[in-house]
Structure formats: C-alpha cells, structure tokens
C-alpha positions as CSV (number, residue, x, y, z in Angstrom):
1,X,4.9,12.4,6.9
2,X,4.4,16.0,5.8
3,X,1.8,16.7,3.1
4,X,2.6,19.3,0.5
5,X,0.5,22.3,-0.2
6,X,-0.7,22.2,-3.8
7,X,-1.0,25.9,-3.9
8,X,2.8,26.4,-3.3
9,X,5.9,25.2,-5.1
10,X,8.1,22.7,-3.4
11,X,10.8,25.4,-3.0
12,X,8.3,27.7,-1.3
13,X,7.6,24.9,1.2
14,X,11.3,24.5,2.0
15,X,11.9,21.3,0.0
16,X,15.6,21.3,-1.0
17,X,16.5,20.0,-4.5
18,X,18.6,17.2,-2.9
19,X,15.7,15.9,-0.8
20,X,13.7,12.9,-1.9
21,X,10.0,13.5,-2.3
22,X,7.7,10.4,-1.9
23,X,4.4,10.9,-3.6
24,X,1.4,9.3,-2.0
25,X,-2.4,9.8,-2.2
26,X,-4.1,11.3,0.8
27,X,-7.3,9.4,0.3
28,X,-8.9,6.3,1.7
29,X,-11.0,3.7,-0.3
30,X,-14.2,5.0,1.2
31,X,-13.2,8.5,0.0
32,X,-15.4,9.7,-2.9
33,X,-12.2,10.7,-4.7
34,X,-11.2,7.1,-5.3
35,X,-12.5,5.6,-8.6
36,X,-12.9,1.9,-7.8
37,X,-12.8,1.2,-11.5
38,X,-9.3,2.7,-12.0
39,X,-6.6,0.0,-11.6
40,X,-3.9,2.6,-11.1
41,X,-5.7,4.2,-8.2
42,X,-6.5,0.9,-6.7
43,X,-2.9,-0.4,-7.0
44,X,-1.6,2.8,-5.4
45,X,-4.1,2.5,-2.5
46,X,-3.1,-1.2,-2.1
47,X,0.7,-0.4,-2.1
48,X,0.2,2.3,0.4
49,X,-1.9,0.1,2.7
50,X,0.6,-2.8,2.3
51,X,3.6,-0.6,3.1
52,X,1.7,1.0,6.0
53,X,1.0,-2.4,7.6
54,X,4.5,-3.7,7.0
55,X,6.3,-0.6,8.4
56,X,4.0,-0.2,11.4
57,X,2.3,3.0,10.2
58,X,-1.0,1.2,10.3
59,X,-0.9,-1.1,13.3
60,X,-3.0,-4.2,13.0
61,X,-4.0,-7.1,15.2
62,X,-2.4,-10.5,14.9
63,X,-5.6,-11.8,13.3
64,X,-5.6,-9.0,10.8
65,X,-1.9,-9.6,10.0
66,X,-2.6,-13.2,9.3
67,X,-5.6,-12.4,7.0
68,X,-3.4,-9.8,5.2
69,X,-0.7,-12.4,4.8
70,X,-3.2,-14.8,3.3
71,X,-4.3,-12.1,0.8
72,X,-0.6,-11.5,-0.1
73,X,-0.2,-15.2,-0.8
74,X,-3.3,-15.3,-2.9
75,X,-2.1,-12.3,-4.9
76,X,1.5,-13.7,-5.3
77,X,0.8,-17.4,-5.8
78,X,-2.8,-17.7,-7.0
79,X,-5.4,-20.3,-6.0
80,X,-4.4,-23.3,-4.0
81,X,-3.3,-26.2,-6.1
82,X,-2.7,-29.3,-4.0
83,X,0.0,-30.8,-6.3
84,X,1.9,-27.5,-6.4
85,X,1.5,-26.0,-2.9
86,X,2.9,-28.8,-0.8
87,X,4.5,-28.4,2.6
88,X,7.7,-26.3,2.3
89,X,6.4,-24.5,-0.8
90,X,7.2,-21.0,0.7
91,X,10.7,-21.9,1.9
C-alpha cells in the first residue's frame, strides 16, 4: 500500500491514468480524526478492518477470528431466534 501525498496531483506522484486507485482512510478508531457519530466514517473503518482481517493484512489469533466471525453473523443475520437459526442454517 502506498499512501498518496495530498499536496501533489496523482500524475505528479507517477499514477498512470490506466491504474486503479483504491481510496482508504489512514486513521484508526482511536484516532481523534474519526467522528464516532458519523455512520459513513464508521462503516468505512469497519469495511477496512474486515477486509484487512480477511486478506491477512491484519493478522489475528484464532480466538479473535472466531469472535470476528460471530460479529459478522450478528450483523448479517441479527439476533439469535431458535425457530429460525436451526442446525444447518448457514449452509
């Protein structure tokens, strides 16, 4: 990952017009530049963290991976409902 210099144009930094530029934030949740009330910033931070864990950029322990997977299930499927979330639900 190469971070762009905001004081220069992309062309000045050697970025060709045929290249794909991936825009990300260079902040962490503890950073004072993150507004915890802004859903757009929080979603961007979440997506970057999720992608970093899944692609190995941010290595995690097995226990952390399991906890992260549980958060993903909560986000995607909501609260546990015994009648709905039976064995084989995720298959």
